[in-house]
C-alpha positions in Angstrom: -124.5 1.9 -36.5 -120.8 1.6 -34.8 -120.4 3.4 -31.5 -116.7 4.5 -31.3 -114.6 3.0 -29.1 -113.3 6.6 -27.0 -110.1 5.1 -25.3 -107.1 5.1 -27.9 -105.8 2.0 -30.3 -102.5 1.5 -28.1 -99.3 -0.1 -29.6 -96.2 -2.0 -28.4 -92.6 -2.1 -30.3 -91.0 -5.1 -30.0 -87.2 -4.4 -31.2 -84.3 -6.2 -31.0 -82.0 -3.2 -31.3 -82.7 0.7 -30.1 -82.3 2.2 -33.8 -85.1 -0.1 -34.9 -87.1 0.2 -31.8 -86.9 4.2 -32.2 -87.9 3.6 -36.0 -91.1 1.9 -35.4 -92.2 4.1 -32.3 -91.5 6.5 -34.7 -93.7 5.2 -37.7 -96.4 4.1 -34.8 -96.6 7.6 -33.6 -97.3 8.7 -37.3 -100.2 6.2 -36.9 -102.3 8.0 -34.1 -101.4 5.4 -31.8 -100.6 5.5 -28.2 -97.2 3.6 -27.0 -97.7 1.3 -24.4 -94.5 -0.3 -22.2 -93.3 -3.6 -22.7 -96.1 -5.9 -20.3 -98.8 -4.1 -20.8 -101.7 -4.9 -22.9 -102.2 -3.6 -25.9 -104.4 -3.6 -29.5 -101.7 -3.5 -31.8 -98.5 -5.2 -31.5 -95.7 -3.4 -33.7 -92.4 -6.3 -34.0 -89.3 -6.0 -36.3 -89.1 -9.3 -37.8 -86.1 -10.5 -36.8 -87.7 -11.7 -33.6 -87.8 -15.4 -32.6 -90.7 -14.1 -29.9 -93.9 -16.1 -29.8 -97.2 -14.4 -30.9 -98.3 -11.3 -28.5 -101.4 -11.3 -26.8 -102.4 -8.1 -28.7 -106.2 -8.1 -31.1 -103.1 -8.0 -34.0 -99.5 -8.6 -34.4 -97.9 -6.7 -36.9 -93.8 -8.1 -38.2 -92.0 -5.4 -40.1 -88.9 -7.3 -42.1 -87.6 -5.5 -44.7 -89.9 -4.4 -47.8 -92.9 -7.1 -46.1 -95.1 -6.5 -43.3 -97.3 -9.7 -42.0 -100.6 -8.9 -39.7 -101.8 -12.0 -38.2 -105.2 -11.2 -36.6 -106.5 -12.3 -32.8 -109.4 -11.4 -32.7 -111.8 -9.3 -34.6 -110.5 -5.6 -34.6 -112.9 -2.6 -34.1 -113.1 0.2 -36.7 -110.1 2.6 -35.5 -107.4 -0.3 -34.9 -108.4 -1.6 -38.3 -107.9 2.4 -39.7 -105.0 2.1 -37.2 -103.7 -1.2 -39.1 -104.2 0.2 -42.7 -102.0 4.0 -41.6 -99.4 1.8 -40.4 -99.5 -0.5 -43.7 -99.0 2.5 -45.7 -96.1 4.3 -43.6 -93.9 0.4 -43.6 -94.2 -0.2 -47.5 -94.8 3.3 -49.1 -92.7 5.6 -46.9 -93.0 7.9 -49.3 -96.8 9.0 -48.7 
């Protein structure tokens, strides 16, 4: 039996323009994530695909661009993080849900 992690699933948002950042923040909040500031460790980094920054130190990077999402996993996510990733993917790829 896996014991759930009591800490919230955190996300850092990286986007080049304020409106895009606001949209990604909204999606992250809808997925139940706790947003953290740049430079703070986060389990998930959600970013715009139009950036040239290197991968983050997060367990998972999600790169949203047009109608696709690239998921890069740098370590084994816990159950809560996986659940949040699935919710993010649903929000990004099928916003009508």
